[in-house]
matplotlib code that plots the C-alpha trace (Angstrom):
import matplotlib.pyplot as plt

x = [166.1, 164.3, 161.4, 161.0, 160.7, 158.3, 156.2, 156.0, 155.5, 152.5, 151.3, 151.4, 149.9, 147.1, 146.5, 146.6, 143.9, 141.7, 142.2, 141.4, 138.4, 137.2, 137.5, 135.6, 132.6, 132.7, 132.5, 129.8, 127.7, 128.2, 126.7, 123.6, 120.5, 120.8, 117.9, 114.9, 111.5, 111.8, 110.1, 108.4, 105.7, 103.5, 104.1, 101.5, 101.8, 99.3, 99.1, 96.1, 95.7, 95.2, 91.9, 90.2, 86.7, 84.9, 88.2, 87.2, 87.5, 90.8, 94.3, 95.9, 99.3, 99.1, 102.1, 102.3, 105.5, 106.8, 109.6, 111.9, 113.5, 117.4, 117.3, 118.3, 120.1, 116.9, 114.7, 116.7, 116.6, 113.0, 112.6, 114.8, 112.8, 109.4, 110.6, 112.0, 108.7, 106.5, 108.3, 109.1, 105.5, 106.7, 109.9, 113.2, 113.2, 115.2, 117.0, 117.6, 114.6, 113.3, 114.8, 111.9, 108.5, 107.2, 109.0, 107.3, 104.1, 104.4, 105.2, 102.5, 100.1, 101.4, 101.2, 97.6, 96.8, 98.3, 95.9, 92.8, 91.3, 91.0, 90.4, 88.2, 89.9, 90.8, 94.7, 95.8, 99.1, 100.0, 103.1, 102.9, 106.0, 105.7, 107.1, 106.4, 107.9, 111.3, 113.2, 115.9, 118.0, 116.4, 113.8, 111.5, 109.9, 107.0, 107.1, 104.1, 103.2, 99.9, 99.3, 95.9, 96.2, 93.3, 92.4, 90.6, 92.7, 95.7, 98.8, 100.1, 103.9, 105.3, 109.1, 110.5, 113.4, 115.5, 117.5, 120.1, 119.4, 122.8, 125.0, 122.6, 122.8, 120.4, 120.5, 120.1, 119.3, 122.9, 124.0, 121.8, 122.8, 126.1, 128.8, 128.6, 125.1, 123.1, 122.4, 121.3, 119.2, 117.2, 117.0, 115.0, 113.0, 112.1, 110.9, 108.7, 107.3, 106.3, 104.7, 102.8, 101.7, 100.3, 98.3, 96.8, 96.2, 97.8, 97.7, 100.6, 99.8, 99.8, 103.1, 104.6, 103.3, 104.2, 107.7, 109.8, 111.8, 114.1, 113.1, 115.1, 112.4, 112.5, 111.8, 112.5, 109.7, 109.2, 108.3, 111.4, 112.2, 109.5, 110.2, 107.8, 106.6, 104.8, 101.9, 102.4, 105.4, 104.4, 100.9, 98.3, 97.0, 94.1, 96.2, 97.7, 101.4, 102.5, 104.5, 106.9, 108.0, 111.1, 111.0, 113.9, 114.3, 115.6, 117.8, 120.3, 123.0, 122.5, 121.6, 124.3, 124.5, 124.0, 120.5, 119.3, 116.8, 118.2, 119.2, 119.9, 116.6]
y = [60.5, 63.7, 61.9, 60.2, 63.3, 64.8, 62.0, 61.9, 65.5, 65.3, 62.3, 64.3, 67.5, 65.3, 63.5, 67.0, 68.5, 65.4, 65.8, 69.6, 68.8, 66.3, 68.8, 71.3, 69.1, 68.0, 71.6, 72.2, 69.4, 70.5, 73.7, 72.7, 70.7, 67.3, 67.0, 64.8, 64.3, 64.6, 61.3, 62.1, 61.1, 62.8, 61.8, 62.7, 62.4, 63.1, 63.3, 64.2, 64.6, 61.1, 60.3, 63.0, 62.7, 63.9, 64.0, 67.2, 69.1, 67.6, 69.4, 68.3, 68.4, 67.4, 67.5, 67.0, 66.5, 65.9, 63.6, 63.2, 59.9, 59.7, 63.2, 62.9, 66.3, 68.3, 66.1, 66.7, 70.5, 70.6, 68.8, 71.1, 73.9, 72.5, 71.7, 75.2, 76.9, 74.6, 75.2, 78.9, 80.0, 80.4, 81.8, 80.7, 79.5, 81.6, 78.7, 75.2, 73.2, 69.6, 67.7, 65.7, 66.1, 63.9, 66.0, 69.1, 67.7, 66.2, 69.6, 71.2, 68.8, 69.1, 73.0, 72.7, 70.4, 72.9, 75.4, 73.1, 74.4, 78.0, 77.9, 75.7, 76.6, 73.7, 74.1, 73.4, 73.0, 72.0, 72.1, 71.7, 71.4, 70.7, 72.0, 75.1, 75.5, 74.6, 76.7, 75.0, 73.5, 75.5, 74.0, 76.0, 74.4, 76.3, 75.5, 76.4, 76.3, 77.3, 77.6, 78.3, 78.5, 80.7, 84.3, 85.9, 84.0, 81.3, 82.4, 81.3, 81.4, 80.5, 80.2, 79.7, 77.1, 77.2, 74.2, 73.5, 70.0, 69.8, 70.9, 69.6, 72.5, 75.3, 78.7, 81.7, 85.3, 86.4, 83.7, 85.1, 88.8, 89.6, 90.7, 94.5, 94.7, 94.5, 97.9, 98.4, 95.3, 96.6, 99.9, 98.5, 96.2, 99.1, 100.9, 97.8, 98.1, 101.9, 100.8, 98.2, 100.8, 102.8, 100.2, 99.9, 103.3, 103.4, 106.7, 108.4, 106.7, 103.2, 103.9, 105.2, 102.2, 99.6, 100.7, 98.7, 95.9, 93.2, 89.5, 86.4, 84.5, 84.5, 82.4, 82.8, 83.0, 83.8, 87.4, 88.0, 87.6, 87.5, 88.5, 86.8, 89.1, 87.4, 88.4, 91.5, 92.4, 95.0, 95.3, 94.1, 90.5, 91.1, 91.6, 88.4, 87.3, 90.0, 89.4, 91.9, 91.1, 92.6, 91.9, 90.6, 93.8, 95.4, 92.5, 91.8, 93.9, 93.0, 89.0, 86.5, 85.5, 81.8, 82.7, 85.1, 83.5, 83.0, 86.2, 87.8, 89.5]
z = [62.9, 61.9, 60.3, 63.6, 65.8, 63.4, 63.5, 67.3, 67.5, 65.1, 67.3, 70.3, 69.1, 67.7, 71.2, 72.7, 70.4, 71.4, 74.8, 74.7, 72.5, 75.1, 78.1, 76.1, 75.4, 78.8, 80.1, 77.4, 78.7, 82.2, 81.4, 79.5, 81.2, 81.7, 84.1, 82.9, 84.5, 88.4, 89.9, 93.2, 95.5, 98.0, 101.8, 104.1, 107.9, 110.5, 114.3, 116.6, 120.4, 122.1, 123.4, 121.8, 120.3, 117.9, 115.7, 113.9, 117.5, 118.2, 117.9, 114.8, 112.9, 109.1, 106.9, 103.2, 101.6, 97.9, 98.1, 95.1, 93.9, 94.4, 95.6, 99.0, 99.5, 98.2, 100.4, 103.4, 102.8, 102.1, 105.4, 107.4, 106.1, 106.9, 110.7, 111.1, 109.8, 111.7, 115.2, 114.6, 113.8, 110.2, 111.0, 112.2, 116.0, 118.4, 119.7, 118.5, 118.5, 117.5, 114.6, 113.6, 112.4, 115.1, 117.8, 116.3, 116.4, 119.9, 121.2, 119.6, 120.7, 124.3, 124.1, 123.1, 126.0, 128.5, 127.6, 127.0, 130.4, 129.5, 125.8, 123.5, 120.3, 118.1, 117.4, 113.9, 112.6, 109.0, 106.5, 102.9, 100.6, 96.8, 93.4, 92.2, 89.2, 87.3, 84.8, 83.2, 86.2, 88.7, 90.8, 93.0, 96.0, 98.0, 101.7, 103.5, 107.0, 109.0, 112.5, 114.4, 118.1, 119.2, 118.1, 115.2, 112.7, 111.9, 110.6, 107.1, 105.9, 102.5, 101.6, 98.2, 98.3, 94.9, 94.2, 91.4, 90.1, 87.9, 91.3, 93.6, 96.1, 97.2, 95.3, 97.3, 95.9, 96.5, 94.1, 91.3, 91.5, 89.9, 92.7, 93.3, 91.6, 94.8, 95.6, 92.1, 92.1, 95.2, 93.9, 91.2, 93.4, 95.3, 92.0, 91.5, 94.7, 94.0, 90.9, 92.9, 95.4, 92.5, 91.1, 94.4, 94.7, 98.4, 100.2, 102.0, 105.4, 103.8, 102.3, 105.7, 107.6, 105.2, 103.8, 101.3, 102.5, 101.2, 100.7, 100.5, 98.7, 95.0, 91.9, 88.1, 85.7, 82.0, 82.9, 85.3, 88.6, 91.3, 95.1, 97.7, 100.7, 103.6, 105.4, 107.5, 105.4, 102.9, 104.0, 106.5, 107.2, 104.8, 101.8, 102.3, 100.4, 97.8, 94.9, 93.1, 89.7, 88.2, 84.3, 82.6, 80.6, 83.9, 84.8, 82.2, 83.8, 87.4, 87.1, 86.3, 82.9, 83.7, 85.0, 82.3, 79.5, 76.1, 74.5, 77.7, 78.2]

ax = plt.figure().add_subplot(projection="3d")
ax.plot(x, y, z, "-o")
ax.set_aspect("equal")
plt.show()
């Protein structure tokens, strides 16, 4: 009887050890990249004002979008971002708007038709969404919109959408910064902005008129974390979009370990 109990206990402990090993292996497999090459295709949609000749003088809406195979959640998120930018002049609309690209295009064409008697400007609306970069399992999409409805120039807006390919969900900047480290992160971003001002030899008036602000748009690179600032955010239209890079050497204690490069810096 004693031999039977000992053998049973040994079998139980052996099974438990095997189960624990399998759980640890599964956890390890989940933490590393299992993402292969992303299959995708470019989808182009175009709308023009009806009965308008020649075509080069007609109001137009053109949208180019990279669509990924077997990634419906990612494709839906990109489409929502495109629609938001196209109908909000690059920003989120103040009220709920159209829910499809076709509706956005038709509304834009209708608005252009309403002012055709008082303006000869050719209205244009374009959207573009494509892969910008991939670092491990973090994919960064660049979603760009451009609108011209008369005036001296059009308005271009780029937003960066980050997506966790393993977990299949968006990644915000708040997900990357360690809890409680937000103030320190933005203090270092402000320092990076000051260094950028110095490299541009900006005077006191410029610094006062274009102060530092936060940005939600970011991506991870070999050099560090890059913040994107749109036109009219940190400088005038002529300066275009501005990028500030926070090097990894300044981020080890403020960014979650999961997103740090191998070695932690």
